[in-house]
N, C-alpha and C positions, 0 to 999 in steps of 0.2 A: 636190891634191884627190882623185886616184885612190888614193893611199896612205891618206888619211884615210877614204875611202869603204870601202876594204878592211878597215881596222881596225874601223870601226863594224860592218860586216857580220859579221866574225869574232866580235866581242864579243856581238853579238846572237844569232848561231847558238849560241855557246858557252853562253850563259845559257838559251836556249830548249831545247837538247838536255839540259842538266843538270837543269833543273826538270821538263821533260816526262818525264824518265826516272826520276823518283822511285819510281813504282810498280814499275818494272822492278828497281830497286835493292833494294826491300823484298822482292820475290818471290825475287830472287837470294840475298839474305842468309838468308832462311827455309830455302831448300833447301841452301845451302852449309853451314849450321850442322849438318846431318845427315851430311855427307860427311867423308871422311878428309882429312888435311892435304895429301897428295900430289895428290889429285884437285882439291882446292880451289885449290891453287897452279896446277895446269894450266889450269883455267878462267880464273883471273884474269890469267894471262900469255898463254897461246896462244889463249884465246878472243877476245882482242882482234883477232887476225888476221881473224876472221870478222866480228864486229860492227862493228869500226872500219874496217879496211882494205877488206874486201870489200863490205860492205853500204853503208857511208857514202862510200866512195870510188868503187866500181865501179857501184853502182846508179844514182846520178844521172848518171853518164857514159852508161850504157846508155839511160837514159830520153831524154836529149838527143839521142843518136845515132839512136835509133829515131824520134824526132820529126822529125829533120833528116838523113835519110840522105845527102843531097847533100854534107853537110859531111865525111863520112867519120869514122873513129875519132879521128884526130888533131885534126881541125877542131872536133869536138864537145867536145874537152878544152880547146882553147885559144881558142875563138871569142871569148870576152870579153876576150882580151888581144891581139887582132889588129886591124889596120886594114883588113883585106880587106872591101871594100864588099859583095861578093856573099855572103860568109859572114855578115856582120851582117844583111843583108837577109833571108837565109834564116831566121836566128834570130828576127828580129822578126816574120816572117810567121807562125811557129808559136807564138810566145810566148802569144797569147791562149788557144790550145787547151791548152797545158800548165798555164797558170794557172787556167783553168776546171776542168780535170781535178783539179788539186791542191786548189783552193778547195772543191769539192764534197766531196772526201774529208775535208778538215779540218772542214768544216761539219757533216757527219754524225758525226764523231768527237766534236765538241763536244756535239751533241744527245744522243748516246748517254750521255755523261757526265752531262749535265743531267737526263735522264729515268731512266736505267737503271743507274746506278752509285751505290754507297754513297759518301756524301761528308760532310764537316763543313760544315754550312750557315752561310753568312755573309751572302750577298746576298739582297735581297728576292725572294721567289718560289721560291727553291731548294727549301725544304722541301715546298712544295705540288707543285711539278713532279716531285719525286722520287717522290711518291705516285701520280703519273700515268704510271708507267713503261710500261704497255701502249700508251700513245699515242705512244711514240717512233716506231713504224713508220708510223703515220698521218701524223705530222709530217713525217718525212723523205720519205715518198711524195709528199705534197703539195708540199714544197719542190722535189723533183725534177721533178714535173709542171709547176710554174710556170716553172722554169728552161728546160726543154725547150720549152715553149710560147713563151717569150720569145726563143728562139734558133733554133728550127727553121726558120722561114720565111726569116729573114735569112741564116743560116749553119748548115746541117745538120751540118757537122763540129764546130762549137761545141756543138751539142746532143749529138752523139755523145760528145764529151769529158766533158760533164756526166754522161752515163750511165756512161761508163768510170770516172770517179771514184767513183760510187756503187757500182759493181761491185767495184772494188778494196777499198773500205771493208768490204763484207760478206764478201769472201774473207778479208781480214786478220782481221776480227772472228771469223770462224769458227775460224781457226787459233788465235787467241788464247784463245777460250773452251775449245777442246780442250786447250790447254796449261795453262790455269788448272785444269781438272779433273784432268789428270795430275799437276800440281804438288801438289794437295791429296792425291792418292793416294800420291805418292812422298815428300812432304815429311818425313814421320815414319815411313816404312816401312823395311824392311831390304833394299829393292831395291839392286841393284849401283850403285856410283858411276858406272859407264859409262852406265847408263840415265838417271841424273840429269844427267849432263854433256850428253847428247843433248838432254834437255828444256830445259836452260838455254840451249843454243845456239839452239833453236827460239824460245824466249821472247825472247831477245836480238834475233834477226832480225826478228820481228814488230814489236817495239817500235821497232826502227831504222827501219822503213818510215815511221812517223809523222814522225820527224825529218827524213828525206830529202825527203818530199813537202812538209812545211812550209818546208823551206830554200828552195824556189823562190820564196817570198814575199820573201825577202831578196835573192837573186841567182841567176843562171843559171851562175855561175862554178863549175865542178866543183872546181878547187883550193880555192877559198874555202869551199865546202861541206865538203870533206874536212877542212880544217884546223879550222873552227869546230865542226862536229859531232863530229869525231874527238876534239878536246880535251874536249868535253863528255862523251862516252862514257867516256874514260879517268878523268875526275873521278868519274863514276858508279861505276866499278870501285873507286876509293879509298873512296867513301862506303860501298860494300857491306860492306867490312871494318871500317873505322875509326870512321865517324861515323854510322852509320845510326840508332842510338837517338836521337842528337841531332837529326838531320834529322826524324825522326818527330814530334818535339815541335812543329815549325812546321807545324801541320796545314792551314793555308790556302795553302801553297805550291802544292799541287796545283790549287786553285781558280784561283790566279794563272796557272798554266800553261794551264788550260783556257780562261780568258778571253782569254789571249794567242792560243790556237788560234782562238777565235772572231774576234778582230780580224784575224788573218792570213788567215783564210778569206774574210772580207768584202773585204779588200784584193785578194785573188787573183781572186774572182768579179768585182769591179768592174773590175780590169784586163782580165779576159777580155771584158767587155762594151766595152772601149775607153775606160774612165774611167781616165786616168792619174794616178797618185799620186807624190809625191816619193820619191826612192829611199831617203831617210833614214827615212821614216815607219815601215816595218815594224820595223827594229831599235830605233828609239827608243821606239815604242809598247810593244814587248816588254820593254824595260828598265824603263819607267815602271810598267807593270802588275805585273810581278813584284815590283818594289820596294815598291809599295803593299801587296801581300798579304803580303810578308815582314814589313813593319812591323806590319800587323794581327796576324800570327802572334805577333810578339814581345810585343805588348800582351796577347794572350790568355795567354801563358805567365806573365806577371806577375799577371794577374787570376784565373786558374783556367780550367779546361777549359770550352769552349763546347759548344753542343748538337751532337749528331751526328744526321744524317738517318737514317731507318729504312732497313733493307735493302730495296731495291726489287724489283719483279717481274722475273724473268729469263726 
């Protein structure tokens, strides 16, 4: 059963990371197209050390260790594979805070996409909400207020975790917006390849954080997160060079990724409140949602291009 669980989790993480990183792959491809072959090869090979091994391997380990200092560095890495009752008890006691932290981050990520990003509309209400982009800030502020109010009296640390998740979102979003502006400036400029490589590494790192935080909806096992998200990141590298034009045709894959983010965020917030869900729910829901939007995208290719939402307020 444990082996089956590990396989399901890895598959779910792999699909989630691959689909959620489509935007990353597109941005990478646009910048790499303006770079020399040597610099392009360096990024595709050695850049993996940062985006895959360091961010997707080290970051979840640091988060678990910081949340459970009593486990120590080795315990934070192996806690899900041990029979140590004390270690498991420590992990279980901090799990609601980690899940609330990650759930709020992911919920804000979905709301930003829904209100403030250009998208190919397919679900009812998407076109209308995209035109209400300035309301994004009001919506997430109210959501945070409600979550803090619901948790503050019972567990102030849980309320703090919700605020920490929102803080991380805005920090990451700030770095991402800055990177987007720089990519627009450098994309077709004569700037050095070294400057473009640094920008690509920053973009990769910020996109990697989404996958790492979302991975906690699947598991707290650092090795499984590393394997699943790492494989997904490597696939994105391959897509960047070989199949990016084909992937762009499946325009609703991004929608599927973001509705998966919404589902994962709700699972994480519910777990934070103590509402336990089956361990298989997150990976199975991920696969089902992405499969549906992949099918819809394939139908769209046969029938012609669907409507694109207007560019929202930034």
